[in-house]
C-alpha positions in Angstrom: 130.0 123.6 188.1 127.2 121.1 188.5 125.8 119.3 185.5 122.4 121.1 185.8 124.1 124.5 185.9 126.2 123.5 182.9 123.0 122.4 181.0 121.3 125.7 181.8 124.2 127.8 180.7 124.5 125.7 177.5 120.7 126.2 176.8 121.1 129.9 177.3 124.0 129.9 174.9 121.9 128.3 172.2 119.3 131.1 172.6 121.8 133.9 172.1 122.2 135.1 168.6 125.5 136.7 167.7 125.3 139.6 165.2 128.0 140.8 162.9 127.6 144.1 161.0 129.7 145.5 158.3 131.9 148.2 159.7 131.5 150.5 156.7 127.8 150.3 156.3 125.6 151.0 159.4 122.5 149.9 157.4 123.9 146.5 156.3 121.8 143.5 157.2 122.5 141.7 160.5 123.8 138.1 159.9 123.2 135.6 162.7 126.0 133.2 163.5 125.6 129.9 165.5 128.2 129.1 168.1 130.4 126.1 167.5 129.1 122.8 168.9 131.7 120.7 170.6 131.4 117.0 171.6 129.6 117.7 174.8 127.1 120.1 173.1 126.2 117.3 170.7 125.8 114.7 173.4 123.5 116.9 175.4 121.2 117.4 172.4 121.0 113.6 171.7 118.3 112.0 173.8 120.0 108.6 173.4 123.1 109.8 175.1 121.6 111.2 178.3 123.3 108.8 180.6 126.6 109.5 178.9 126.1 113.2 179.6 125.2 112.5 183.2 128.3 110.2 183.6 130.6 112.9 182.1 129.3 115.3 184.8 129.8 112.9 187.6 133.3 112.0 186.4 134.2 115.7 186.0 135.1 115.2 182.3 132.8 117.8 180.8 135.5 120.4 180.5 138.0 117.8 179.2 135.7 117.0 176.2 135.1 120.7 175.6 138.8 121.2 175.1 140.5 121.8 171.8 141.2 118.1 171.2 140.7 116.9 168.7 139.1 113.8 170.2 137.5 110.7 168.7 134.8 109.5 171.1 133.0 106.2 171.0 129.8 107.2 172.7 127.7 104.5 174.4 123.9 104.8 174.1 121.6 104.8 177.1 120.7 101.2 176.4 124.4 100.4 176.5 124.8 102.1 179.8 121.8 100.3 181.3 123.2 96.9 180.2 126.6 97.9 181.7 125.0 98.8 185.0 122.9 95.6 185.1 125.8 93.4 184.2 128.0 94.8 186.9 125.3 94.9 189.6 125.2 98.7 189.8 121.8 100.3 190.5 122.9 103.6 189.1 125.9 105.6 188.1 126.2 106.7 191.7 127.2 103.1 192.7 130.3 103.2 190.4 133.5 104.5 192.2 134.2 107.9 190.6 137.7 107.0 189.5 136.5 103.8 187.9 133.8 105.7 186.1 136.3 108.3 185.0 138.6 105.6 183.6 135.8 103.7 181.8 134.7 106.9 180.1 138.2 107.8 179.1 138.6 104.4 177.6 136.1 105.6 175.0 138.3 108.5 174.0 141.1 108.4 171.4 143.3 111.4 170.7 142.9 112.7 167.1 140.0 113.2 164.8 139.5 109.8 163.2 136.6 109.2 160.8 135.2 105.7 160.3 136.7 105.5 156.9 140.2 106.1 158.4 139.9 103.4 161.1 142.0 100.3 160.6 141.9 96.8 162.1 144.6 97.4 164.6 145.3 98.6 168.2 144.7 102.2 169.3 145.7 103.9 172.5 142.8 105.2 174.6 142.9 108.1 177.0 142.4 105.8 180.0 145.4 105.4 182.3 143.8 102.3 184.0 146.4 100.1 182.3 149.0 98.2 184.2 151.5 100.6 185.9 149.4 103.6 184.9 149.9 103.0 181.2 147.2 104.0 178.7 144.9 101.1 177.8 144.8 99.6 174.3 141.6 99.4 172.2 141.3 96.8 169.4 139.4 98.2 166.4 138.2 95.7 163.8 136.7 96.9 160.5 136.1 93.6 158.8 132.3 93.7 159.3 131.4 97.2 160.2 133.4 98.8 163.0 133.9 97.2 166.4 136.0 98.4 169.4 136.8 95.8 172.0 133.7 94.0 170.8 131.4 97.0 170.9 129.8 97.9 167.5 129.5 101.4 166.0 125.9 102.0 165.2 126.2 105.6 164.0 129.5 106.9 162.7 131.0 110.3 161.9 129.0 112.7 164.0 131.1 115.8 163.5 131.8 118.3 166.3 134.0 121.4 166.5 136.7 119.5 168.4 136.5 116.0 167.0 134.2 113.2 165.9 131.6 111.0 167.7 130.9 107.4 166.8 127.9 106.0 168.7 128.4 102.4 170.0 126.1 99.8 171.4 128.1 98.7 174.4 130.1 100.3 177.1 133.7 99.6 176.6 135.0 98.3 180.0 138.5 98.1 181.3 140.0 95.0 179.8 142.3 92.5 181.4 144.6 90.1 179.4 141.9 87.5 178.9 139.4 90.1 177.7 141.9 91.5 175.1 142.7 88.0 173.8 139.1 87.5 173.0 138.7 90.7 171.1 141.2 90.0 168.3 140.2 87.2 165.9 143.8 86.5 165.3 143.9 84.8 168.7 140.9 82.5 168.4 143.2 79.4 168.4 145.0 80.7 171.5 141.7 81.3 173.3 140.5 77.8 172.3 143.7 76.3 173.6 143.6 78.2 176.9 140.0 77.1 177.5 140.0 73.5 176.0 138.0 71.0 178.0 136.7 73.7 180.3 140.2 74.5 181.5 140.1 77.6 183.7 143.7 77.5 184.9 144.8 80.2 182.5 141.7 82.3 182.5 141.8 82.4 186.3 145.5 83.2 186.3 145.4 85.9 183.6 142.4 87.6 185.1 144.2 88.1 188.4 144.1 91.8 189.2 146.7 91.4 192.0 149.4 90.2 189.6 151.2 91.7 186.6 151.9 89.6 183.4 153.8 89.8 180.2 152.2 87.5 177.6 153.7 86.5 174.3 150.6 85.4 172.4 150.9 83.2 169.4 148.6 84.1 166.5 146.4 81.6 164.7 149.0 81.2 162.0 151.6 80.3 164.6 149.4 77.6 166.0 148.7 76.2 162.5 152.4 76.0 161.8 153.3 74.4 165.2 154.0 70.6 165.0 154.9 69.9 168.6 157.6 67.5 167.5 158.6 66.9 171.2 155.0 66.1 172.1 155.1 68.4 175.1 151.9 69.0 177.1 149.9 71.9 175.7 149.4 73.5 179.2 153.2 73.5 179.7 153.8 75.1 176.3 151.2 77.8 177.0 152.7 78.5 180.4 156.0 79.1 178.6 154.5 82.2 177.0 153.7 83.9 180.3 156.1 86.0 182.5 154.5 86.7 185.9 155.4 89.5 188.2 156.3 92.1 185.6 154.5 93.9 182.7 157.2 94.5 180.2 156.7 96.8 177.3 158.9 96.4 174.2 161.0 99.3 175.3 161.6 97.6 178.6 163.1 94.5 176.9 166.8 93.9 176.3 169.1 91.0 175.5 168.4 89.0 178.7 166.8 86.0 180.4 163.5 86.0 182.2 161.5 83.2 183.9 158.2 82.0 182.6 155.3 80.3 184.4 156.3 76.9 182.9 158.4 74.7 185.2 160.4 71.5 185.2 159.6 68.5 187.3 161.4 70.0 190.3 159.3 73.1 190.1 162.1 75.3 188.7 160.6 77.9 186.4 161.8 77.7 182.8 163.9 80.6 181.3 163.1 82.5 178.2 165.8 84.3 176.2 164.9 87.7 174.8 167.0 89.2 172.0 166.3 92.8 170.8 169.1 93.2 168.2 166.5 93.1 165.4 163.0 93.6 166.8 162.1 91.2 169.7 162.9 87.5 169.3 162.2 84.8 171.9 164.4 81.8 172.3 165.9 82.5 168.9 162.9 81.6 166.8 159.7 83.5 167.8 159.3 87.1 166.6 157.1 89.7 168.2 154.9 91.1 165.4 152.6 93.3 167.4 153.9 94.8 170.6 152.5 96.6 173.7 148.8 95.7 173.9 148.1 97.3 177.3 145.5 95.8 179.6 144.7 96.4 183.3 146.9 93.6 184.5 149.6 93.2 181.9 151.0 93.6 178.4 150.4 91.3 175.4 152.9 90.9 172.6 151.7 88.9 169.6 154.3 86.4 168.2 154.6 84.6 164.9 155.7 81.2 166.3 154.7 79.1 169.3 157.5 79.1 171.8 158.2 75.4 172.5 159.7 74.2 175.8 163.4 75.0 175.6 166.3 72.5 175.9 169.9 73.2 176.7 170.6 73.5 173.0 167.8 76.0 172.6 169.6 78.6 174.8 173.1 77.8 173.5 172.0 78.5 169.9 169.6 81.4 170.7 172.2 83.4 172.8 174.9 83.8 170.2 176.1 86.9 172.0 177.5 84.6 174.7 177.6 81.1 173.3 178.4 81.2 169.6 181.9 79.9 170.1 180.6 77.1 172.4 178.2 76.1 169.7 180.9 76.0 167.0 183.2 73.8 169.1 180.3 71.5 170.2 179.5 70.9 166.5 183.1 70.7 165.3 183.9 67.8 163.0 184.9 64.7 164.8 183.1 65.6 168.0 180.2 63.5 169.5 176.7 64.5 168.5 176.4 67.0 171.4 173.3 68.6 169.9 171.4 65.3 170.1 172.8 64.5 173.6 171.9 67.9 175.1 168.5 68.0 173.3 167.5 64.8 174.9 164.6 64.9 177.4 165.0 61.3 178.5 168.5 59.8 178.4 170.9 60.9 181.2 168.7 63.9 181.9 168.6 66.4 183.5 171.9 68.0 182.7 173.8 70.7 184.5 176.0 72.5 182.0 178.7 75.1 182.9 178.8 76.9 179.6 181.9 79.1 178.8 181.0 82.4 177.2 182.7 83.6 174.0 185.4 85.5 175.9 186.4 82.4 177.8 187.3 80.6 174.6 189.1 83.7 173.3 191.3 83.7 176.4 192.7 80.2 175.5 196.1 80.1 173.9 194.5 77.6 171.5 191.3 75.6 171.4 192.1 71.9 171.9 191.2 69.5 169.1 190.0 65.9 168.8 189.9 63.8 171.9 191.3 66.6 174.0 188.5 68.9 173.0 186.0 66.1 173.7 187.4 65.8 177.2 187.2 69.5 177.8 183.6 69.8 176.6 182.4 66.8 178.6 184.1 68.2 181.7 181.5 71.0 181.6 178.5 68.7 181.8 177.0 66.8 184.8 174.4 64.2 183.9 171.3 63.2 185.9 171.4 66.4 188.0 169.7 69.8 187.8 172.0 71.7 190.1 170.7 75.3 190.5 172.6 78.0 192.3 170.5 77.4 195.5 171.9 73.9 195.7 175.5 75.1 195.9 177.4 75.5 199.2 181.0 76.3 200.2 183.2 73.3 199.7 180.6 71.4 197.7 182.1 68.7 195.4 179.9 68.0 192.5 179.1 64.6 191.1 181.5 63.5 188.4 181.2 65.3 185.0 180.7 63.3 181.8 184.5 63.4 181.4 185.0 61.9 184.9 186.5 64.7 187.1 184.4 66.6 189.7 184.1 70.3 190.3 184.6 72.1 193.6 182.6 75.2 194.7 183.8 78.0 196.9 181.6 80.7 198.4 182.9 84.2 197.6 181.0 87.5 198.2 177.5 86.0 198.1 178.4 84.1 194.9 180.3 80.9 194.0 183.5 80.2 192.2 184.6 76.9 190.7 187.7 74.9 190.8 188.0 72.6 187.8 189.5 69.2 187.4 192.9 70.6 186.6 193.0 72.6 189.8 192.3 76.0 188.3 190.3 78.0 190.8 188.4 81.3 190.9 186.3 80.5 187.8 183.2 82.7 188.0 179.6 81.9 187.3 178.6 85.1 185.3 175.0 84.0 184.7 173.3 81.4 186.8 170.2 79.3 186.5 169.2 79.5 182.8 166.6 76.8 183.2 165.7 74.4 180.3 163.2 71.6 180.4 166.1 69.0 180.4 168.5 70.8 182.6 170.1 74.0 183.7 172.9 76.2 182.3 175.4 78.3 184.3 177.5 80.6 182.1 181.2 80.7 183.2 184.0 83.1 182.4 186.7 80.5 182.0 186.9 77.2 180.0 187.0 74.4 182.6 189.9 72.0 182.1 190.0 68.4 183.2 193.0 66.9 185.0 194.0 65.1 181.8 194.3 68.3 179.8 197.0 70.9 180.4 196.5 74.6 180.1 
């Protein structure tokens, strides 16, 4: 049905009067009843919403908004549409690709009948599926000073229809990318300022890329206020460490695992981030996700309560207790060198390559060595002044000497590598490779490495 035909039929419907008579009294007065007016009916009768009505027709959404709903519609005025067309170099609605127009309009629609008094300062899910990977886009509603939706202000609220509520807004709500959404929420003003300091466009260019997917852990203003940057790391590197590129991961997609961020070490190896989902979502053992799944056209934002500093070897050892809690306990055992300080260093003897035994590796020992024997075992797992990633390994490679003094030998096996330790024990598996810190790399191993001076 064309829009003109629809308007004609609707006009005819408004001229029809329905009569109801009492069944038991033929002479009873006739009572006129008006038909119910749905969201589209109301839009058609409002001269300030004529372009919206035209757009609904072109996007084939008339019947959708005549459905049962209920719907909450943020309805842009004609002036809002004219500004939108001008800002995007469209001469008319006809210049907008139909699917784009459809998704823009659906981004003004929320499921449910939500009155202005019931709105909260939080994220709502729109009906648009223009989000990354076909997800529904998020809308940020702010009620601190009137009502705004992604920066668009409600000028007339609570127009009731038979199938929902209309709130008139002064701007067309476009399809937001990650940068757009970061600017809508006042809790991210410090983040936006950091991203754009000194006219920096690195991050705005990157996070506006429509050809990529991103997962962004966005620190709130309170997180920035609390961050002391004790290691004096470069802010750009720190910010990069909050971005995963190549995947848009919702909270439900996350599990106890490692991912790579955009941040990199001096060799160009991307730093790792450890995600733990045992109790909410925690990054690198310290930063908690407090708002999840803000969906944009090119990625997903999760707000976090702490800035995620650049990780050291110790960061991952302590964060990943599922694998390394026993290792941490022996590293910090009484009488041992200050391994925490050594492996937290970003200057002395760095970078380190650490072959870190998982908890089951220690459990397999008849007994854990003590004193100097334990020191020899632990230092046999560390190579100083080398960031040896899995791509550097080859069959028969002999490593530089470990801090204990013995070298390790690598053997290729089924597209992976096994290790022979200083005591001659072979077939030791790397079960997780390339956990990259700023001061070195960790490879988790399934067996405790023993030096030649320590017997099994």
